[in-house]
C-alpha positions in Angstrom: -38.9 60.6 15.5 -42.3 58.9 14.8 -42.9 55.3 15.7 -43.3 54.5 12.0 -39.9 56.0 11.1 -38.3 54.3 14.1 -39.7 50.9 13.0 -38.3 51.4 9.5 -34.9 52.3 10.9 -34.8 49.3 13.1 -35.8 47.0 10.2 -33.0 48.4 8.1 -30.5 48.0 11.0 -31.5 44.3 11.4 -31.3 43.7 7.7 -27.8 45.1 7.5 -26.7 43.1 10.6 -28.0 39.9 9.2 -26.3 40.6 5.9 -23.0 41.1 7.7 -23.4 37.9 9.6 -24.4 36.0 6.5 -21.4 37.5 4.7 -19.0 36.4 7.5 -20.5 33.0 7.4 -20.0 32.7 3.6 -16.4 33.8 4.0 -15.7 31.2 6.7 -17.3 28.5 4.6 -15.3 29.5 1.5 -12.2 29.5 3.6 -13.0 26.1 4.9 -13.7 24.4 1.6 -11.1 26.2 -0.5 -7.8 24.5 0.1 -6.0 26.2 -2.8 -5.1 22.8 -4.3 -6.4 21.7 -7.6 -5.5 19.4 -10.5 -4.9 15.7 -11.0 -2.0 13.3 -10.6 -1.5 9.6 -11.3 0.0 7.0 -8.9 1.1 3.8 -10.6 3.0 0.6 -9.6 2.9 -2.1 -6.9 -0.3 -4.0 -6.5 0.7 -4.4 -2.8 0.8 -0.6 -2.4 -2.2 0.1 -4.6 -5.0 -0.5 -2.0 -3.2 1.8 0.5 -2.8 4.5 -2.2 -6.5 4.2 -3.0 -7.6 4.8 0.6 -5.1 7.6 1.0 -6.2 9.2 -2.2 -9.9 9.0 -1.2 -9.2 10.7 2.1 -7.0 13.4 0.5 -9.6 14.1 -2.2 -12.4 14.4 0.4 -10.4 17.2 2.0 -9.5 18.9 -1.3 -12.5 18.7 -3.6 -10.7 20.3 -6.6 -8.1 17.4 -6.7 -8.3 14.2 -8.6 -5.9 11.3 -7.9 -5.8 8.3 -10.2 -4.4 5.1 -8.7 -3.2 2.2 -10.9 -1.4 -1.1 -10.4 1.0 -2.8 -12.8 3.8 -3.9 -10.5 6.7 -2.1 -8.9 9.0 -2.1 -11.9 6.3 -0.6 -14.1 5.6 2.0 -11.4 9.2 3.0 -11.2 9.5 3.3 -14.9 6.2 5.2 -15.1 7.6 7.8 -12.7 11.0 7.9 -14.4 9.4 8.5 -17.9 6.8 11.0 -16.6 3.8 8.8 -17.4 2.9 8.9 -13.7 3.6 11.7 -11.3 4.2 9.1 -8.5 5.5 5.6 -8.9 4.9 3.0 -6.1 7.2 0.2 -5.2 7.2 -2.6 -2.7 10.9 -3.3 -3.1 14.1 -1.5 -2.7 15.2 0.5 -5.7 18.1 -0.8 -7.7 21.2 1.5 -7.8 20.5 2.6 -11.4 16.9 3.4 -10.4 17.7 5.2 -7.2 20.2 7.4 -9.1 17.5 9.0 -11.2 14.6 9.2 -8.8 13.5 10.8 -5.5 12.2 8.2 -3.1 10.1 8.3 0.0 9.5 5.3 2.3 5.9 5.6 3.3 5.5 2.3 5.3 6.8 -1.1 5.9 5.2 -4.5 5.1 5.8 -8.1 5.9 5.7 -10.7 3.1 3.5 -13.4 4.5 4.0 -17.0 3.5 0.5 -18.5 3.0 -1.0 -22.0 2.7 -4.5 -23.4 2.6 -6.3 -23.1 6.0 -6.5 -26.9 6.2 -2.7 -27.4 5.9 -1.4 -28.7 9.3 2.0 -27.0 8.8 2.4 -23.9 10.9 6.0 -22.9 10.8 8.9 -23.2 8.3 12.5 -22.1 8.5 14.1 -19.9 5.9 16.1 -22.9 4.7 13.0 -25.0 4.3 11.2 -22.2 2.4 14.1 -21.8 0.1 14.3 -25.6 -0.6 10.5 -25.7 -1.2 10.5 -22.9 -3.7 13.7 -24.2 -5.4 11.8 -27.5 -5.9 14.2 -29.4 -3.7 11.5 -30.2 -1.1 8.5 -31.4 -3.1 6.3 -33.1 -0.6 4.6 -31.6 2.5 5.4 -34.8 4.4 9.1 -33.6 4.5 8.2 -30.6 6.6 5.6 -32.2 8.9 2.6 -32.0 6.7 0.4 -34.5 4.7 1.8 -36.9 2.2 1.0 -34.6 -0.8 3.0 -32.9 -3.5 3.6 -29.2 -2.9 2.1 -26.7 -5.4 4.1 -23.5 -5.7 2.6 -20.1 -6.5 5.0 -17.4 -7.6 4.6 -13.7 -8.6 5.3 -12.4 -12.1 8.6 -10.8 -13.1 8.7 -7.2 -12.1 6.6 -7.7 -9.0 8.1 -5.9 -5.9 6.7 -8.7 -3.7 8.6 -11.3 -5.8 11.8 -9.3 -5.7 11.5 -9.0 -1.9 10.8 -12.8 -1.6 13.7 -13.7 -3.9 16.1 -11.4 -2.0 15.0 -12.3 1.6 14.2 -16.0 1.2 15.8 -17.2 -2.0 19.1 -15.2 -1.7 18.6 -14.3 -5.4 18.4 -17.9 -6.5 15.6 -18.6 -8.9 12.2 -20.1 -7.9 11.5 -23.5 -9.6 10.1 -23.2 -13.1 7.3 -25.6 -12.0 5.7 -22.8 -10.0 2.4 -21.3 -11.2 2.9 -17.6 -11.9 0.2 -15.2 -10.6 0.1 -11.6 -11.7 -1.2 -9.9 -8.6 -1.4 -10.2 -4.8 -5.1 -11.1 -5.1 -4.4 -13.8 -7.7 -1.9 -15.5 -5.4 -4.3 -15.5 -2.5 -7.2 -16.8 -4.6 -5.0 -19.6 -6.0 -3.7 -20.7 -2.6 -7.3 -20.5 -1.1 -8.4 -22.9 -3.8 -5.7 -25.5 -3.5 -5.1 -27.3 -0.2 -1.5 -28.3 -1.2 -0.3 -24.9 -2.4 2.0 -22.4 -0.9 2.6 -18.8 -2.0 3.4 -15.3 -0.5 1.5 -12.1 -0.3 1.6 -8.7 1.4 0.9 -9.0 5.1 -1.9 -6.4 4.7 -3.7 -8.7 2.2 -4.2 -11.5 4.7 -7.7 -12.7 5.4 -9.4 -15.9 6.6 -9.3 -17.5 3.1 -5.6 -18.4 3.6 -3.3 -19.3 6.6 0.0 -17.4 7.2 2.9 -19.5 8.4 5.4 -18.5 11.0 9.0 -18.2 9.8 11.8 -19.2 12.1 9.1 -19.4 14.8 8.0 -15.8 14.4 4.5 -14.9 13.4 3.8 -12.6 10.5 2.3 -9.7 12.3 2.6 -5.9 12.0 4.1 -5.8 15.5 6.8 -8.3 14.6 7.6 -6.3 11.4 7.8 -3.1 13.4 10.1 -4.6 16.0 12.2 -6.4 13.4 11.6 -9.9 14.6 9.9 -11.0 11.4 12.6 -11.0 8.9 10.6 -11.4 5.6 9.8 -7.7 5.3 10.2 -4.9 2.7 9.5 -1.2 2.3 6.6 0.6 0.6 8.0 3.4 -1.4 6.8 6.4 -3.5 9.1 7.7 -6.2 9.1 10.8 -8.3 11.2 12.0 -11.2 11.5 15.6 -10.0 11.7 17.1 -6.6 8.0 17.1 -5.5 6.2 20.4 -5.8 2.6 21.6 -5.7 0.0 18.8 -5.6 2.5 16.0 -5.6 4.4 17.5 -2.7 1.2 18.1 -0.7 0.0 14.5 -1.2 3.3 12.9 -0.2 3.5 15.2 2.9 0.0 14.1 3.8 0.9 10.4 3.5 3.9 11.0 5.8 1.9 13.1 8.2 0.4 11.7 11.5 -3.0 11.4 9.8 -1.6 9.6 6.7 0.5 7.2 8.8 -2.5 6.5 11.0 -4.5 5.6 7.8 -1.7 3.2 6.7 -1.7 1.6 10.1 -5.5 1.2 10.1 -5.3 -0.4 6.8 -2.7 -3.0 7.9 0.7 -1.5 6.9 3.4 -0.7 9.4 3.9 3.1 9.7 7.4 4.6 9.6 6.7 7.6 11.7 
């Protein structure tokens, strides 16, 4: 075989080899990026659960580029109804389901959360008993001086009807007795926090995960509102974060809920300030 022919053969062999390598590489890349999941779903409901759903959805979509997850608020009751009616594939709730709701829905506890009692950072009060909290929100205790604070009238901030946080507060603190009708009603976790941060005599309640330096959380019965104390059960003002579906989850809905309950999903929830359940 002449040198010229040999050179041509070697070039052809190298070209074929490179093609095979490139082909293998393409197949591996396709396998890596193709998850087999596609489509879109909507999650609607609790404004306390909403920021967690948004982060979880972003992480999930980053791994499955043919998936779109829309996350909306509206409150726990609206989320439960949205799932029951089929308007949303997943409803989110920050309260226990009522018997009539639980009977027609599938539910999945994805995390736990404390309900933090918040005041303005300048408020000298650091701790309240459950009895004091109840009397304050009933309007029986109306001055901060009665609980060791300044001589100033207490301004109450409540959540709107249908809020899972309100339901949890009314169940755990008020024993289902109504909050005073003198309370200002805020329609979201953020609105409560903004109101309390702007009024040095106010008191309200928000999701533990929503806390920041703009407000001060109070201890309840001498126990601080922390994720650790929610996890170990010492902090009593706590409630579940729940996903609900009308049908037994399948396809994309099932994959997302399984992801949320996986080690990776639970770590994300923990990182964002919720208390994992697994």
